[in-house]
VEXPA-486490 format. One record per residue (C-alpha): residue in three letters; y, z, x. Coordinates in steps of 0.001 Angstrom, whole numbers, padded with zeros to 6 digits, always signed. Last residue first. Example, Ala and Ser with C-alpha at 12.3 -4.5 7.8 and 13.67 -1.06 7.14 Angstrom:
BEGIN
SER-001060+007140+013670/ALA-004500+007800+012300/
//
This chain:
BEGIN
UNK+020375+012697-004245/UNK+016845+012821-005080/UNK+015689+011722-008389/UNK+017232+012100-011851/UNK+015721+014873-013014/UNK+017280+015318-016793/UNK+013481+014660-018233/UNK+012608+018499-016413/UNK+013958+019996-013296/UNK+010314+021263-012227/UNK+007975+019238-013806/UNK+010192+016007-013659/UNK+010588+016625-009753/UNK+007380+017361-008806/UNK+006407+014080-010763/UNK+009294+012313-008523/UNK+008770+013665-005087/UNK+004734+012724-005580/UNK+005406+009095-006869/UNK+007729+008900-003553/UNK+004321+009964-001426/UNK+002367+007288-002833/UNK+005246+005116-002501/UNK+005329+005252+001139/UNK+001553+005154+001572/UNK+001194+002207-000056/UNK+001032+001205-003907/UNK+003618+001485-007143/UNK+006619+003248-007687/UNK+005870+004322-010646/UNK+002162+004788-011500/UNK-000956+003348-010139/UNK-000523+003934-006149/UNK-000209+008103-007178/UNK+000728+009780-009788/UNK+000919+010016-013779/UNK+002226+012962-015948/UNK+001101+014644-018856/UNK+002845+017249-020509/UNK+003682+015498-023266/UNK+001919+012287-024011/UNK+003871+009213-023844/UNK+003673+009282-020126/UNK+006114+010664-017528/UNK+005334+008749-014192/UNK+006635+005242-015755/UNK+003780+002469-015419/UNK+004329+000131-012681/UNK+006731-002587-012583/UNK+005373-005676-011481/UNK+004939-007599-014733/UNK+008516-006691-015529/UNK+009799-009960-016705/UNK+009260-011001-013184/UNK+012470-009282-011953/UNK+012254-005690-009650/UNK+009156-004884-007840/UNK+006694-002013-007594/UNK+004692-001509-004514/UNK+001411-002864-004554/UNK-002053-001790-006600/UNK-005713-002536-004912/UNK-008276-003459-007217/UNK-011356-002418-006341/UNK-013256-004085-009433/UNK-012051-001960-011718/UNK-010053+001024-009757/UNK-012282+004285-009773/UNK-010910+005040-006380/UNK-014012+005336-004388/UNK-016265+003873-006333/UNK-014453+001010-006761/UNK-013300+000581-002755/UNK-016959+000322-002178/UNK-017297-002116-004733/UNK-014112-004237-002988/UNK-016096-003904+000313/UNK-016070-001375+003368/UNK-018323-003322+005828/UNK-019870-001916+008813/UNK-020024-004122+012217/UNK-022535-003901+015028/UNK-022336-004378+019064/UNK-020353-006784+018841/UNK-019099-007675+022326/UNK-020781-011241+022687/UNK-019613-012390+019143/UNK-016080-011092+019719/UNK-015622-012831+023131/UNK-011943-013224+022559/UNK-010693-011131+019988/UNK-006948-012329+018434/UNK-008644-015629+017891/UNK-011934-013805+017188/UNK-010970-012234+014158/UNK-010925-015937+012388/UNK-014194-016366+013289/UNK-015261-012800+012245/UNK-013976-013260+008710/UNK-015776-016739+008092/UNK-018823-015218+009653/UNK-018382-012321+006932/UNK-017581-014542+003849/UNK-020760-016846+005090/UNK-023261-013552+004781/UNK-022134-012345+001555/UNK-019543-010536-000210/UNK-019106-010049-003725/UNK-015556-010337-004855/UNK-014730-007769-008057/UNK-011109-008458-007413/UNK-010577-011701-005188/UNK-010399-010757-001679/UNK-007297-009786+000961/UNK-008394-009409+004534/UNK-008833-006640+006784/UNK-010234-006365+010314/UNK-010933-002831+011657/UNK-011625-002867+015552/UNK-013504+000321+017496/UNK-013644-000497+021404/UNK-015880+000727+023892/UNK-016052+001261+027725/UNK-013555+004486+027539/UNK-016292+006483+025771/UNK-017749+007027+022356/UNK-014846+005190+020366/UNK-012203+006838+017714/UNK-010865+009955+019758/UNK-009224+007309+022805/UNK-007362+005748+020029/UNK-007067+001844+021210/UNK-005294+001396+018271/UNK-006859-002741+017566/UNK-006091-003551+014149/UNK-006983-007053+012945/UNK-005092-008677+009955/UNK-006749-011586+008374/UNK-005563-014825+006348/UNK-009017-017013+005492/UNK-010798-019530+007487/UNK-012911-021664+005647/UNK-011382-020893+002156/UNK-013725-018919-000573/UNK-014331-020987-003661/UNK-011529-020771-006428/UNK-010848-017885-008921/UNK-007257-018309-009530/UNK-005575-015590-007317/UNK-007563-015071-004362/UNK-009642-018266-004068/UNK-006775-020529-004985/UNK-004292-018827-002505/UNK-006613-019474+000303/UNK-007135-023030-000943/UNK-003455-023783-001137/UNK-002575-021957+002541/UNK-005850-023837+004109/UNK-005842-022561+007777/UNK-005583-018832+007161/UNK-002989-017050+009716/UNK-004547-014722+012275/UNK-002271-011420+012258/UNK-002638-009329+015165/UNK-001962-005347+015220/UNK-001856-002846+017917/UNK-000740-005809+020459/UNK-003189-005504+023629/UNK-001665-005278+026620/UNK-003797-002218+027905/UNK-006873-004014+027478/UNK-009209-002390+024853/UNK-012797-001024+027050/UNK-016027-003260+026730/UNK-018464-002832+024188/UNK-017364-003502+020290/UNK-018216-001622+017254/UNK-016064-003642+014434/UNK-015119-002225+010798/UNK-014924-005375+008471/UNK-012542-004544+005523/UNK-012740-006431+002453/UNK-009190-006095+000001/UNK-008823-006168-003865/UNK-006923-008419-005732/UNK-005032-007390-008755/UNK-005948-009153-012418/UNK-008518-006998-013895/UNK-006271-003693-012740/UNK-003763-005247-014843/UNK-000623-003905-014196/UNK+001047-001723-016718/UNK+004450-002885-018315/UNK+006260+000418-020154/UNK+005975+000492-024071/UNK+004258+003605-024126/UNK+001596+004483-021586/UNK-000159+007859-022923/UNK-001749+006165-025972/UNK-004825+008679-026791/UNK-007625+006626-028154/UNK-010016+007998-025517/UNK-007877+010407-023381/UNK-010090+010655-020095/UNK-011312+007055-020294/UNK-008070+005500-020175/UNK-006887+007755-017307/UNK-009961+005901-015626/UNK-008988+002528-016452/UNK-005206+003263-015407/UNK-006358+004604-011891/UNK-006134+008056-010968/UNK-003522+010478-009734/UNK-003018+012701-013115/UNK-000942+015683-013045/UNK-001834+017794-016075/UNK+000915+020499-017246/UNK+000644+023738-018660/UNK-003356+023794-018063/UNK-006361+025410-019490/UNK-009743+024755-017537/UNK-012500+023632-019590/UNK-015687+025493-019162/UNK-018150+023681-016560/UNK-021000+020879-016405/UNK-018372+018031-015885/UNK-014649+019643-016403/UNK-012490+019347-019308/UNK-008756+019509-018638/UNK-005519+021422-019731/UNK-003201+021536-022677/UNK-001574+017911-022413/UNK+000396+017686-025818/UNK+000446+017146-029629/UNK-000669+020793-030543/UNK-003394+020592-028104/UNK-004849+018151-025917/UNK-007630+018505-023317/UNK-007657+016087-020812/UNK-011553+014632-020452/UNK-014355+014533-017794/UNK-012722+015845-014807/UNK-014802+015747-012158/UNK-015510+018530-009691/UNK-017055+017915-006052/UNK-014321+019287-004761/UNK-012067+022272-006222/UNK-008718+022718-004533/UNK-006321+025787-004974/UNK-002560+025172-003679/UNK-001933+027980-001728/UNK+001213+026510+000060/UNK-000682+026853+003250/UNK-003640+025173+001513/UNK-001161+022371+000577/UNK-000115+022006+004221/UNK-003469+021553+005623/UNK-003972+018864+002733/UNK-000908+017123+003981/UNK-001950+017007+007412/UNK-005736+015962+006735/UNK-003878+013049+005454/UNK-001730+012392+008286/UNK-004650+012487+010561/UNK-006392+010076+007974/UNK-004164+007843+009451/UNK-005289+007349+012618/UNK-005958+010257+015474/UNK-002147+009468+016553/UNK-000483+007785+013888/UNK+001113+004555+014310/UNK+004139+003452+013041/UNK+005769+000075+011953/UNK+009769-000002+011885/UNK+012433+000644+009414/UNK+014092-002701+009302/UNK+011586-005359+009878/UNK+008708-003217+008185/UNK+011322-002720+004755/UNK+012827-006283+005073/UNK+009140-007864+005021/UNK+008602-006119+001732/UNK+011958-006339+000504/UNK+011994-010264-000110/UNK+009157-009477-003009/UNK+012507-009813-004753/UNK+012123-013430-004914/UNK+009613-012927-007441/UNK+006000-012934-006553/UNK+004619-016077-008491/UNK+003540-018823-005999/UNK+003484-015743-003142/UNK+000841-014227-005402/UNK+000631-010424-004569/UNK-002185-008641-003100/UNK-000136-006869-000813/UNK-001220-008247+002092/UNK-000670-011545+000280/UNK+002641-010963-000342/UNK+003402-009913+003349/UNK+001666-012766+004256/UNK+003803-015091+002563/UNK+006868-015061+004824/UNK+005131-015367+008004/UNK+003075-018378+006295/UNK+006362-020210+005160/UNK+007828-019489+008478/UNK+004898-020848+010127/UNK+005398-024025+007870/UNK+008557-024952+008018/UNK+009606-025366+004554/UNK+013128-025017+005161/UNK+013341-021561+005298/UNK+015665-021350+002341/UNK+014165-023755-000076/UNK+010505-023966+000286/UNK+009847-020546+001781/UNK+012448-019058-000616/UNK+009992-020956-003295/UNK+007141-019465-002215/UNK+008691-016245-002380/UNK+009673-016678-006236/UNK+012813-017742-008108/UNK+014688-019476-005586/UNK+018068-021300-006386/UNK+018461-024548-008290/UNK+021408-026937-009009/UNK+020382-029516-011647/UNK+020198-032905-010936/UNK+022666-035701-010243/UNK+022639-034878-006325/UNK+020961-031462-005662/UNK+022690-028231-004528/UNK+020528-025212-003948/UNK+022396-021964-004806/UNK+021847-019313-002572/UNK+019501-016397-003309/UNK+021127-013174-003899/UNK+017915-011172-004480/UNK+018137-008641-007179/UNK+016924-010347-009952/UNK+017626-008487-013358/UNK+015253-008984-016170/UNK+012618-006303-015090/UNK+014985-004122-013917/UNK+017490-004158-016772/UNK+014134-004092-018906/UNK+013723-000667-017853/UNK+015961+000910-020129/UNK+013929+004273-020059/UNK+015024+003966-016394/UNK+011693+004726-014017/UNK+011892+008172-012367/UNK+014391+007713-009465/UNK+014060+007599-005249/UNK+011859+004442-005335/UNK+012704+001271-007606/UNK+015730+002558-009119/UNK+017232+003648-005961/UNK+015918+000448-003657/UNK+016866-002004-006014/UNK+020458-003133-005015/UNK+019962-002401-001458/UNK+017121-003874-001049/UNK+018124-007188-002367/UNK+021012-007019-000170/UNK+018985-006441+002649/UNK+016886-009466+001967/UNK+019636-011576+001732/UNK+020836-010440+005206/UNK+016428-011060+005981/UNK+016937-014607+004926/UNK+019871-015620+007390/UNK+017955-013828+009935/UNK+014516-015977+009251/UNK+016955-019215+009139/UNK+018711-018275+012458/UNK+015348-017615+014271/UNK+013945-020599+013156/UNK+016864-022221+014753/UNK+015206-023662+017787/UNK+011665-023698+017770/UNK+009012-021719+016596/UNK+007771-019779+019143/UNK+010712-018998+021094/UNK+013189-019179+018291/UNK+010829-016795+016337/UNK+010583-014585+019421/UNK+014682-014291+019457/UNK+015002-013920+015584/UNK+012737-010973+015989/UNK+014715-009600+018843/UNK+017832-009691+016881/UNK+016100-007976+014015/UNK+014946-005223+016213/UNK+012459-002766+014169/UNK+009516-003382+016007/UNK+009232-006656+018429/UNK+007723-009803+017014/UNK+005216-011432+019356/UNK+004752-014900+018027/UNK+001527-017089+018930/UNK+000997-020870+018052/UNK-002294-021900+017449/UNK-001609-024578+014634/UNK-002644-021986+012009/UNK-000182-019302+013210/UNK-001295-016243+015339/UNK+001153-013940+014375/UNK+000943-010588+016850/UNK+002363-007369+015110/UNK+005183-004672+015349/UNK+004994-005574+019455/UNK+005297-002529+020305/UNK+003846+000222+017898/UNK+006301+002498+016909/UNK+004824+006365+017629/UNK+004000+009059+015664/UNK+001885+012188+016250/UNK+000828+014607+013579/UNK+002410+018112+013032/UNK+005085+018597+014854/UNK+006262+014856+014362/UNK+006496+015693+010449/UNK+009309+018229+010964/UNK+008794+021538+009785/UNK+010788+022972+006768/UNK+008001+024103+005281/UNK+007573+022334+001578/UNK+010879+020409+001825/UNK+010397+019467+005580/UNK+006919+018439+005067/UNK+007872+016203+002376/UNK+010726+014946+003919/UNK+009169+013783+006865/UNK+006631+012105+004764/UNK+008827+009637+003254/UNK+011163+009170+006271/UNK+007396+007880+007861/UNK+008913+004557+006130/UNK+005776+002414+007092/UNK+002397+003785+008353/UNK-000139+001746+009851/UNK-003814+001693+009333/UNK-004335+002018+005699/UNK-007449+002758+004163/UNK-010946+003299+005618/UNK-009960+004965+009221/UNK-012436+004498+011847/UNK-014257+006237+014108/UNK-017001+005383+016546/UNK-019200+007743+018475/UNK-022690+006233+016804/UNK-020915+006178+013353/UNK-017898+007841+011949/UNK-016278+007161+008668/UNK-012571+008057+007533/UNK-010958+007789+004030/UNK-007184+006912+003194/UNK-007928+005654-000161/UNK-008015+008902-002138/UNK-007191+011525+000877/UNK-009540+014513+000164/UNK-012922+015230+000295/UNK-016327+015716-001600/UNK-015314+013420-004299/UNK-014940+014383-007977/UNK-011251+015867-006970/UNK-010020+018781-009251/UNK-006568+019871-007756/UNK-005536+023422-009053/UNK-001638+023405-008741/UNK+000038+027231-009558/UNK+003876+026624-009761/UNK+006373+028533-007534/UNK+008734+025237-006641/UNK+006764+025308-003193/UNK+003593+025029-004961/UNK+005033+021934-007239/UNK+006066+020378-003761/UNK+002699+020860-002364/UNK+000634+019438-005650/UNK+003159+016441-005651/UNK+002295+015711-002329/UNK-001277+016269-002712/UNK-001548+013670-006068/UNK+000534+011311-003801/UNK-001644+011139-001036/UNK-004914+011142-002875/UNK-006704+014563-004292/UNK-007480+013877-007651/UNK-006626+015362-011281/UNK-004102+017353-010644/UNK-004273+020756-013431/UNK-000875+022585-013641/UNK-000439+026405-013918/UNK+003009+027021-014616/UNK+005403+029714-012947/
//
């Protein structure tokens, strides 16, 4: 039975702690904040309640596995899960609207034919067939196994089978980036390109440079579905925390780790602010890279595995809206309102350009009775990808609200108040520079979109959560918890779930 110090109480860290406790170990979670959940936060004001992190769940199988493995209980017995229908409404720059059904690829093709024109669905379906091949080729090494020691194979090998584009008297070409998929395989149709590229943008990835393997992002959503959690995603964090408590995981909130203790060449515990050091057989760090580096000054912990640069990773601006008036019954749970100038938006987020007049925004209208003071009000969350360190002014908020109004008729008249969650707020909550939000790991691209391995160069120290393999997003955080637990319980020979 090993004593394990876990730094941070995010979803990935708690998933690891619960699995380690079931295996007979004694995890102690040290969290500098007053609560658990990490990026999956919750705020309340005047009878309104909002999730401050993700609003919908992908790949719920990850958390089904967690609850079965740590208590033999189905996830649905602990939280309410519902597939939202439609999965999403898209409002394109020209005013075209398309409601895409949940986890029905044939239905998506029909919806695109109806909204964009005959042949649009066929083009999209052909692309999704190739995306499925990329998923099949990369799923296991990217999601279910510890990062390979020869990770260069993942870095150099593109799993997306792009068709060859024959050109008279010129060299044949294939799509190497998501933007080139839009140009070559979707015919450059602006609405299909916008549909494709928003999957990258939502994760803070530049479609101009994101590898073709990013095709797995729309594939995951449209194949496995989009799920709402009753009470919001915070209810999932509540359930994972409760599972940890049932498995006798100890939590120490309001307790900041100031240094990882290294003894005889391995991690041997943690030092705490204003308290005595705590010894441990293993240390699991669920923190951003900059924070981890600060806990081990001068100590190399990442090795040769490529790491995301927090400075270069975009953040998110979230605007919580308290509205008078009830949510209409036929309202989609999620609406994506696309920006009016794709080049200006990408230049703003990734190149340091000025803010666009109308950015792409995601509008979440869950209709949760528990999130409003009464049936005559509505709580809405609007999210937009922004540059790291972005300073948000009144003009930026006005631009976001103007876009959101396309999904919320009469927004200005209904608005009681709004509350912002800026990159600075994310930085304060997570420690990530500029409020950077990690994306899922992707193959190819020379390895720059892989995340550091869960097992670090320092023996006894493991990395978990969105900044470690297999990257950001709630499903990936849960996967990282499973991988870290497997590496500690079974040792270096662990090769992932079978």
